[in-house]
VOBA-1610 file (N, C-alpha, C; in pm, whole numbers, padded with zeros to 5 digits, always signed):
BEGIN
Met+00082-00109-00048Met+00012+00011-00018Met+00081+00092-00022Asn+00165+00075+00030Asn+00260+00250+00085Asn+00330+00233-00074Met+00381+00124-00113Met+00369+00142-00292Met+00320+00273-00329Gly+00175+00168-00303Gly+00092+00242-00417Gly+00059+00429-00324Gly+00096+00451-00217Gly+00133+00559-00219Gly+00195+00663-00206Asp+00291+00654-00242Asp+00376+00646-00340Asp+00394+00720-00464Asn+00307+00646-00477Asn+00362+00627-00702Asn+00216+00801-00677Arg+00103+00779-00620Arg-00014+00862-00616Arg+00113+01016-00525Arg+00179+01002-00459Arg+00240+01131-00445Arg+00345+01197-00608Asp+00385+01052-00614Asp+00505+01147-00683Asp+00423+01086-00891Asn+00306+01079-00859Asn+00218+01132-01003Asn+00178+01260-00978Ser+00149+01248-00876Ser+00075+01449-00801Ser+00146+01515-00829Gly+00279+01476-00824Gly+00381+01628-00825Gly+00449+01582-00941Gly+00431+01515-01025Gly+00430+01541-01145Gly+00324+01647-01222Asn+00247+01615-01172Asn+00130+01694-01266Asn+00169+01818-01238Arg+00155+01876-01102Arg+00216+01956-01052Arg+00334+02065-01117Arg+00412+01982-01188Arg+00492+02003-01210Arg+00508+02080-01383Asn+00359+01960-01502Asn+00305+01948-01581Asn+00244+02094-01558Arg+00171+02071-01519Arg+00107+02265-01499Arg+00184+02418-01500Phe+00307+02363-01386Phe+00350+02478-01392Phe+00470+02520-01561Leu+00470+02427-01576Leu+00560+02416-01712Leu+00463+02433-01862Lys+00384+02376-01801Lys+00251+02475-01920Lys+00245+02599-01890Gln+00178+02671-01763Gln+00196+02805-01708Gln+00286+02867-01751Gln+00433+02824-01792Gln+00528+02933-01789Gln+00504+02886-01942Lys+00512+02845-02020Lys+00561+02839-02173Lys+00417+02935-02222His+00339+02974-02171His+00213+03020-02262His+00287+03150-02257Pro+00322+03215-02099Pro+00369+03362-02100Pro+00472+03431-02171Ile+00556+03289-02217Ile+00748+03328-02297Ile+00686+03285-02372Arg+00584+03218-02386Arg+00556+03196-02633Arg+00494+03403-02668Gln+00428+03439-02507Gln+00351+03594-02546Gln+00447+03749-02585Arg+00531+03679-02494Arg+00675+03770-02445Arg+00818+03793-02598Thr+00784+03655-02619Thr+00847+03646-02768Thr+00799+03699-02925Gly+00692+03682-02912Gly+00586+03774-03017Gly+00614+03955-03046Arg+00528+04020-03100Arg+00523+04139-03131Arg+00346+04182-03156Thr+00374+04255-03070Thr+00222+04317-03090Thr+00182+04393-03144Val+00110+04499-03232Val+00054+04559-03279Val+00107+04710-03256Leu+00103+04799-03093Leu+00169+04873-03058Leu+00340+04851-03111Glu+00407+04792-03051Glu+00512+04710-03079Glu+00538+04781-03154Met+00503+04708-03303Met+00543+04700-03428Met+00566+04792-03506Val+00440+04912-03425Val+00419+05049-03466Val+00548+05142-03470Leu+00564+05121-03335Leu+00660+05206-03246Leu+00788+05141-03350Ile+00861+05031-03383Ile+00930+05025-03389Ile+00962+05110-03547Ala+00822+05028-03607Ala+00891+05166-03752Ala+00865+05263-03736Gly+00850+05301-03668Gly+00815+05457-03653Gly+00986+05501-03603Val+01019+05373-03466Val+01186+05472-03458Val+01263+05473-03599Ala+01264+05332-03668Ala+01312+05314-03808Ala+01284+05421-03915Ile+01200+05447-03917Ile+01131+05574-04057Ile+01264+05711-03976Phe+01228+05782-03802Phe+01246+05874-03759Phe+01429+05883-03836Ile+01491+05731-03804Ile+01636+05694-03791Ile+01672+05744-03936Cys+01595+05645-04016Cys+01657+05711-04205Cys+01617+05835-04218Ala+01506+05933-04183Ala+01532+06001-04183Ala+01573+06168-04135Ser+01667+06095-04025Ser+01735+06160-03967Ser+01825+06186-03985Ile+01921+06035-04042Ile+01996+06038-04164Ile+02066+06144-04232Ile+01913+06092-04318Ile+01875+06153-04496Ile+01896+06302-04476Phe+01850+06370-04326Phe+01807+06542-04397Phe+01957+06580-04296Gly+02023+06467-04258Gly+02141+06511-04235Gly+02261+06505-04261Ala+02260+06384-04419Ala+02337+06376-04514Ala+02340+06524-04647Leu+02170+06585-04632Leu+02158+06659-04703Leu+02180+06791-04679Tyr+02190+06783-04523Tyr+02263+06928-04450Tyr+02424+06970-04473Phe+02473+06833-04467Phe+02573+06907-04466Phe+02627+06877-04636Ile+02624+06786-04754Ile+02618+06829-04882Ile+02566+06937-04849Asn+02465+07024-04841Asn+02409+07184-04869Asn+02533+07275-04804Arg+02566+07221-04695Arg+02659+07363-04642Arg+02771+07349-04700Asn+02840+07249-04769Asn+02993+07211-04835Asn+02941+07299-04998Lys+02813+07294-05029Lys+02755+07302-05205Lys+02801+07485-05183Ala+02707+07566-05001Ala+02703+07683-05003Ala+02817+07742-04991Asp+02942+07684-04886Asp+03054+07717-04826Asp+03135+07748-04974Pro+03109+07692-05112Pro+03265+07736-05228Pro+03165+07875-05279Gly+02981+07861-05286Gly+02963+07988-05377Gly+02975+08093-05273Lys+03006+08085-05105Lys+03067+08243-05015Lys+03154+08297-05046Val+03284+08208-05093Val+03393+08212-05098Val+03413+08281-05176Thr+03315+08245-05291Thr+03320+08310-05490Thr+03321+08387-05431Thr+03144+08404-05429Thr+03097+08561-05403Thr+03220+08664-05324Ala+03278+08645-05254Ala+03336+08717-05113Ala+03416+08728-05231Val+03466+08645-05318Val+03609+08657-05408Val+03556+08813-05476Glu+03418+08781-05579Glu+03379+08889-05674Glu+03334+08972-05641Asp+03344+09003-05479Asp+03295+09130-05432Asp+03377+09215-05426Thr+03554+09152-05373Thr+03636+09234-05355Thr+03754+09265-05528Thr+03670+09183-05583Thr+03762+09209-05698Thr+03645+09319-05753Ser+03550+09304-05784Ser+03462+09394-05801Ser+03504+09563-05722Glu+03567+09532-05557Glu+03570+09665-05512Glu+03670+09730-05592Ala+03746+09617-05590Ala+03931+09681-05675Ala+03904+09774-05771Glu+03795+09675-05902Glu+03771+09758-05940Glu+03674+09854-05978Asp+03606+09901-05917Asp+03551+10040-05861Asp+03651+10123-05856Thr+03767+10087-05771Thr+03894+10168-05678Thr+03960+10186-05818Thr+03952+10068-05886Thr+04084+10179-05994Thr+03991+10229-06094Glu+03829+10223-06105Glu+03800+10322-06201Glu+03773+10467-06147Glu+03816+10413-05998Glu+03792+10605-05936Glu+03921+10628-06009Glu+03992+10592-05986Glu+04107+10569-05960Glu+04191+10668-06174Ser+04144+10566-06218Ser+04192+10590-06339Ser+04013+10724-06418Thr+03944+10724-06317Thr+03865+10897-06382Thr+03873+10971-06308Glu+03963+11001-06170Glu+04007+11088-06162Glu+04163+11175-06257Pro+04237+11135-06338Pro+04260+11170-06401Pro+04211+11204-06558Glu+04131+11177-06538Glu+04031+11187-06632Glu+03968+11307-06584Glu+03882+11298-06556Glu+03830+11451-06432Glu+03929+11565-06482Ser+04034+11533-06418Ser+04106+11677-06426Ser+04215+11739-06519Ala+04189+11594-06654Ala+04145+11611-06764Ala+04108+11747-06853Gly+03985+11676-06778Gly+03811+11696-06883Gly+03856+11893-06826Thr+03867+11903-06644Thr+03888+12013-06611Thr+03925+12071-06704Met+04116+12065-06701Met+04175+12103-06798Met+04110+12155-06942Thr+04110+12101-07004Thr+03987+12054-07160Thr+03929+12159-07092Ala+03819+12125-07012Ala+03724+12286-06947Ala+03762+12449-06965Ala+03925+12419-06915Ala+03977+12549-06893Ala+04010+12596-06969Thr+04112+12535-07112Thr+04152+12569-07218Thr+04057+12592-07301Asp+03894+12546-07372Asp+03844+12589-07407Asp+03758+12739-07383Ser+03749+12728-07243Ser+03695+12860-07182Ser+03816+13013-07208Thr+03933+12925-07233Thr+04023+13020-07294Thr+04003+13018-07458Asn+03985+12905-07507Asn+03977+12943-07602Asn+03831+13118-07699Ile+03771+13012-07589Ile+03583+13123-07615Ile+03646+13227-07596Ile+03689+13293-07461Ile+03736+13405-07465Ile+03837+13513-07562Thr+03869+13436-07599Thr+03992+13484-07709Thr+03869+13513-07768Thr+03863+13379-07839Thr+03770+13412-07950Thr+03607+13532-07968Glu+03583+13583-07821Glu+03566+13678-07772Glu+03570+13798-07810Thr+03661+13781-07809Thr+03758+13929-07781Thr+03813+13971-07933Ser+03857+13895-08045Ser+03877+13866-08152Ser+03737+13937-08229Thr+03638+13852-08227Thr+03517+13894-08266Thr+03504+14015-08199Ala+03560+14100-08124Ala+03417+14180-08051Ala+03556+14343-08177Ala+03668+14281-08150Ala+03784+14326-08237Ala+03722+14363-08375Ser+03712+14243-08430Ser+03667+14220-08535Ser+03535+14388-08628Val+03438+14327-08467Val+03302+14421-08476Val+03369+14559-08503Thr+03487+14570-08364Thr+03488+14746-08424Thr+03555+14801-08482Glu+03650+14715-08573Glu+03726+14712-08698Glu+03562+14766-08821Thr+03486+14670-08860Thr+03393+14692-08974Thr+03335+14792-08918Thr+03331+14829-08786Thr+03192+15013-08739Thr+03250+15036-08792Pro+03202+15159-08856Pro+03271+15298-08873Pro+03240+15361-08790Ala+03317+15517-08770Ala+03334+15583-08685Ala+03187+15625-08708Ser+03141+15674-08785Ser+02908+15737-08804Ser+02898+15682-08714Glu+02887+15508-08684Glu+02826+15389-08622Glu+02879+15391-08443Ser+02934+15439-08454Ser+03025+15487-08286Ser+02955+15576-08207Thr+02894+15521-08108Thr+02851+15598-08000Thr+02951+15648-07852Thr+02999+15534-07881Thr+03056+15482-07698Thr+03201+15616-07789Ala+03255+15716-07616Ala+03368+15725-07680Ala+03435+15722-07488Glu+03590+15706-07543Glu+03612+15671-07415Glu+03681+15792-07329Thr+03750+15736-07247Thr+03787+15845-07107Thr+03966+15842-07158Tyr+03928+15998-07106Tyr+04077+16082-07135Tyr+04084+16217-07114Val+04234+16283-07061Val+04183+16403-07003Val+04249+16459-07023Asn+04242+16563-07103Asn+04350+16684-07142Asn+04394+16817-07098Pro+04521+16864-07116Pro+04515+16952-06997Pro+04408+17103-07103Ser+04405+17178-06942Ser+04238+17291-06948Ser+04364+17306-07080Asn+04421+17422-07109Asn+04524+17498-07271Asn+04432+17364-07373Met+04393+17390-07367Met+04347+17336-07493Met+04319+17466-07630Tyr+04340+17464-07778Tyr+04363+17521-07896Tyr+04416+17474-08027Ser+04356+17507-08067Ser+04396+17434-08277Ser+04573+17462-08240Ser+04623+17309-08318Ser+04716+17330-08378Ser+04777+17259-08428Tyr+04941+17254-08540Tyr+05039+17119-08586Tyr+04985+17065-08465Ala+05060+16899-08538Ala+05095+16848-08408Ala+05202+16757-08502His+05228+16606-08464His+05276+16491-08527His+05189+16382-08427Met+05133+16314-08514Met+05070+16175-08418Met+05206+16094-08317Lys+05237+16080-08197Lys+05271+15993-08151Lys+05274+15855-08132Thr+05129+15852-08127Thr+05085+15705-08124Thr+04936+15680-08141Phe+04886+15562-08158Phe+04760+15519-08211Phe+04730+15426-08177Asp+04639+15364-08080Asp+04579+15239-07995Asp+04438+15209-08088Pro+04411+15073-08191Pro+04360+15038-08237Pro+04225+15006-08182Leu+04218+14992-08016Leu+04197+14931-07918Leu+04099+14973-07884Thr+04176+15155-07852Thr+04089+15187-07822Thr+03946+15309-07908Gly+04067+15319-07999Gly+04070+15435-08050Gly+04087+15596-08054Leu+04182+15607-07923Leu+04256+15741-07897Leu+04390+15701-07909Ala+04452+15836-08011Ala+04549+15832-08045Ala+04646+15953-07947Glu+04786+15969-07953Glu+04802+16079-07895Glu+04946+16209-07959Phe+04873+16347-07993Phe+04978+16448-08066Phe+05082+16523-07955Asp+05111+16471-07997Asp+05315+16638-07928Asp+05217+16746-08050Tyr+05208+16898-08012Tyr+05161+16978-08023Tyr+05282+17042-08118Phe+05304+17135-08181Phe+05444+17260-08197Phe+05397+17338-08275Asp+05476+17388-08301Asp+05414+17591-08403Asp+05575+17537-08537Ile+05433+17670-08595Ile+05527+17699-08694Ile+05554+17835-08708Leu+05671+17827-08681Leu+05762+18042-08676Leu+05756+18097-08808Arg+05715+18184-08871Arg+05739+18223-08939Arg+05731+18393-08964Gly+05856+18480-09050Gly+05810+18568-09017Gly+05896+18664-08868Ala+05788+18741-08856Ala+05859+18833-08710Ala+05891+18728-08634Asp+05816+18672-08609Asp+05804+18549-08500Asp+05879+18421-08461Ala+05973+18394-08593Ala+06050+18362-08609Ala+06172+18416-08581Ile+06196+18511-08687Ile+06329+18621-08647Ile+06332+18608-08498Ala+06153+18648-08388Ala+06214+18682-08209Ala+06243+18571-08141Trp+06198+18411-08181Trp+06257+18310-08138Trp+06367+18296-08124Leu+06455+18309-08272Leu+06625+18263-08328Leu+06698+18375-08245Val+06647+18482-08252Val+06776+18557-08109Val+06717+18528-08012Ala+06621+18550-07951Ala+06605+18480-07795Ala+06625+18357-07782Glu+06617+18247-07843Glu+06617+18112-07769Glu+06761+18025-07874Glu+06768+18084-07975Glu+06873+18058-08051Glu+07058+18094-08017Gly+07045+18244-08052Gly+07180+18267-07977Gly+07174+18368-08143Tyr+07046+18428-08239Tyr+07150+18502-08282Tyr+07097+18656-08300Thr+07184+18680-08355Thr+07199+18805-08395Thr+07064+18861-08421Gln+06999+19003-08432Gln+06919+19041-08467Gln+06895+19073-08600Ala+07051+19089-08661Ala+07080+19104-08808Ala+07033+19015-08876Glu+07155+18869-08802Glu+07189+18699-08857Glu+07052+18604-08888Ala+06988+18642-08777Ala+06828+18645-08788Ala+06728+18694-08876Glu+06740+18835-08951Glu+06644+18866-08993Glu+06657+18784-09108Ala+06836+18830-09188Ala+06821+18754-09254Ala+06828+18641-09305Glu+06896+18568-09218Glu+06854+18354-09195Glu+06634+18367-09295Val+06610+18484-09197Val+06465+18392-09247Val+06331+18461-09352Asn+06397+18601-09397Asn+06399+18668-09490Asn+06478+18556-09625Asn+06519+18488-09620Asn+06569+18402-09695Asn+06452+18269-09746Tyr+06421+18204-09651Tyr+06302+18066-09656Tyr+06261+18072-09793Ala+06205+17979-09789Ala+06176+17944-09914Ala+05992+17920-09853Asp+05903+17933-09898Asp+05785+17919-09889Asp+05715+17835-09823Ser+05767+17736-09779Ser+05795+17608-09733Ser+05845+17575-09606Glu+05985+17704-09608Glu+06060+17651-09506Glu+05980+17757-09383Phe+05993+17709-09214Phe+06015+17764-09136Phe+06060+17753-09015Val+06067+17798-08931Val+06113+17803-08760Val+06092+17673-08683Tyr+06032+17608-08648Tyr+06007+17505-08532Tyr+06036+17492-08443Lys+05910+17535-08333Lys+05892+17515-08201Lys+05814+17448-08173Asn+05891+17363-08045Asn+05843+17270-07952Asn+05908+17235-07776Val+05833+17325-07700Val+05907+17329-07596Val+05758+17296-07437Asn+05713+17239-07529Asn+05600+17213-07434Asn+05623+17021-07482Pro+05641+16908-07343Pro+05598+16778-07414Pro+05525+16766-07364Gln+05431+16759-07282Gln+05285+16792-07279Gln+05236+16704-07384Leu+05148+16600-07416Leu+05051+16524-07558Leu+04883+16542-07484Arg+04837+16597-07613Arg+04721+16552-07599Arg+04611+16421-07714Thr+04491+16438-07654Thr+04476+16313-07677Thr+04342+16315-07783Ala+04296+16257-07888Ala+04179+16261-07929Ala+04066+16191-07976Asp+03945+16142-07972Asp+03937+15978-08008Asp+03845+15999-08136Met+04029+15897-08243Met+03963+15871-08364Met+03859+15833-08401Lys+03700+15748-08307Lys+03623+15685-08344Lys+03518+15784-08403Thr+03579+15909-08339Thr+03436+16021-08301Thr+03440+16104-08417Ile+03525+16160-08471Ile+03562+16217-08531Ile+03624+16217-08663Pro+03615+16367-08762Pro+03660+16367-08901Pro+03836+16323-08921Ile+03853+16246-08961Ile+04019+16191-09004Ile+04013+16194-09185Thr+04127+16381-09245Thr+04132+16340-09314Thr+04315+16259-09346Met+04370+16211-09467Met+04502+16169-09473Met+04546+16173-09602Met+04674+16174-09632Met+04687+16185-09719Met+04733+16038-09826Tyr+04668+15967-09775Tyr+04737+15814-09781Tyr+04570+15776-09815Gln+04527+15656-09917Gln+04401+15588-09960Gln+04420+15474-09834Ala+04264+15394-09793Ala+04335+15329-09674Ala+04405+15237-09722Asp+04441+15202-09843Asp+04503+15080-09892Asp+04645+15103-09871Gly+04684+15242-09819Gly+04798+15265-09856Gly+04853+15337-09931Thr+04770+15407-10066Thr+04833+15388-10137Thr+04855+15609-10136Pro+04942+15642-10233Pro+04962+15851-10161Pro+04870+15871-10285Val+04780+15991-10231Val+04672+16066-10294Val+04746+16124-10428Asp+04679+16133-10503Asp+04735+16243-10617Asp+04728+16433-10585Gly+04846+16466-10583Gly+04802+16603-10560Gly+04841+16633-10406Ala+04799+16705-10360Ala+04783+16803-10197Ala+04635+16787-10186Glu+04547+16750-10228Glu+04442+16750-10117Glu+04437+16588-10078Thr+04363+16632-09976Thr+04359+16489-09879Thr+04250+16403-09924Val+04267+16258-09842Val+04134+16238-09841Val+04019+16236-09663Ala+03935+16191-09717Ala+03844+16166-09578Ala+03831+16073-09641Leu+03845+15951-09429Leu+03865+15791-09478Leu+03765+15776-09324Thr+03737+15676-09341Thr+03593+15686-09237Thr+03737+15560-09095Tyr+03709+15616-09031Tyr+03747+15515-08875Tyr+03857+15370-08932His+03734+15324-08963His+03742+15164-09027His+03881+15204-09146Glu+03829+15263-09238Glu+03970+15305-09325Glu+04071+15362-09192Phe+04055+15391-09138Phe+04163+15465-09069Phe+04205+15355-09025Arg+04187+15225-08952Arg+04245+15134-08896Arg+04374+15067-09000Thr+04270+14988-09094Thr+04294+14956-09203Thr+04423+15036-09231Leu+04453+15115-09274Leu+04580+15242-09294Leu+04687+15169-09220Tyr+04622+15238-09070Tyr+04744+15199-08990Tyr+04753+15077-08976Ala+04678+14934-08972Ala+04698+14829-08886Ala+04825+14693-09087Ala+04844+14826-09192Ala+04890+14730-09335Ala+05028+14904-09299His+04986+14953-09263His+05106+15080-09332His+05134+15184-09190Pro+05171+15123-09063Pro+05167+15205-08945Pro+05254+15346-08999Asp+05408+15371-09070Asp+05465+15451-09048Asp+05397+15512-09077Ser+05297+15534-09250Ser+05224+15660-09297Ser+05131+15756-09249Val+05122+15649-09111Val+05022+15715-08972Val+05100+15743-08905Leu+05219+15761-08864Leu+05291+15790-08739Leu+05437+15890-08753Asp+05460+15887-08888Asp+05589+15870-08984Asp+05613+15966-09065Ser+05500+16002-09140Ser+05495+16035-09275Ser+05458+16227-09246Phe+05331+16251-09254Phe+05306+16399-09260Phe+05246+16396-09146Phe+05282+16587-09069Phe+05202+16618-08947Phe+05087+16636-08977Tyr+05045+16612-08883Tyr+04895+16693-08824Tyr+04860+16813-08791Tyr+04731+16845-08891Tyr+04693+16975-08778Tyr+04570+16992-08722Cys+04500+16964-08539Cys+04505+16931-08474Cys+04347+16989-08493Thr+04239+17034-08524Thr+04119+17142-08464Thr+04073+17100-08305Val+04064+17222-08279Val+04019+17247-08132Val+03854+17294-08090Ala+03787+17280-08067Ala+03630+17333-08043Ala+03592+17327-07857Gly+03559+17377-07753Gly+03499+17337-07628Gly+03593+17236-07553Gly+03746+17287-07605Gly+03858+17186-07514Gly+03877+17047-07546Thr+03794+17023-07668Thr+03799+16867-07793Thr+03848+16884-07870Ile+03905+16825-07937Ile+04013+16816-08062Ile+03885+16679-08172Thr+03787+16843-08255Thr+03735+16801-08300Thr+03739+16719-08486Lys+03868+16724-08483Lys+03958+16693-08638Lys+04053+16664-08626Val+04088+16627-08714Val+04203+16571-08671Val+04277+16597-08902Asp+04352+16641-08963Asp+04407+16673-09073Asp+04549+16632-09094Gln+04565+16529-09169Gln+04690+16521-09260Gln+04734+16662-09309Val+04870+16683-09290Val+04899+16810-09349Val+04998+16829-09479Tyr+04922+16862-09575Tyr+05068+16818-09694Tyr+05142+16979-09655Trp+05268+16893-09673Trp+05413+17073-09652Trp+05515+16979-09789Pro+05501+17054-09891Pro+05569+17072-09906Pro+05778+17046-09911
//
């Protein structure tokens, strides 16, 4: 009977172990499987890791591409600045040259205008001129013979050196008083003068001024420098007088002397005088 009791105990113990093992195997099988939630989480993690790797790779690739672009841009900017600086430096001399050219052009314009004004003055007859130059003459103005000492074509002013022509008793008195002649010597000399001879008296260095633009002028020469026939003078306009002076200044200054007519303290007429 004991044998049988032991067997039962043994069988009951084995049954308990078998049940334990059965109970243990089921949870183990459940743990080794995958639930739906676990599968979704695993898939999400995998996708996240892949996306991180891809975006990380793209980030580094784009950064490497952007850096050469930045360097190139910086180089281009530096080159552009250098070119701008060079252009500015090269422009400064051009601007200076332009200024000089402008200055030169301005000078040429002034010269041309002056020349044009002179030409207009040359071609304007004296009768059309209404502007008188300012000058000062001595208070003791009178009509007299004179030498033309200077003439300025720009202003039209001429300066005259007055002198006296002494003949007869005036000539004799002058020779006695100023030249040391005796009365008999002076009379003998003067009485033997030809009609064209005279005693020349010029003791005053004062010059008288005439505005040739505004007064009548007669000359022993034509405007082209040709001497007149005979002893009669010809009337010249101021333009013709200037033309004569420009081409033949000696005919104006170093040829025949003049007679200046004065009225109201001003020289109102100038005549070149024929004297044989």
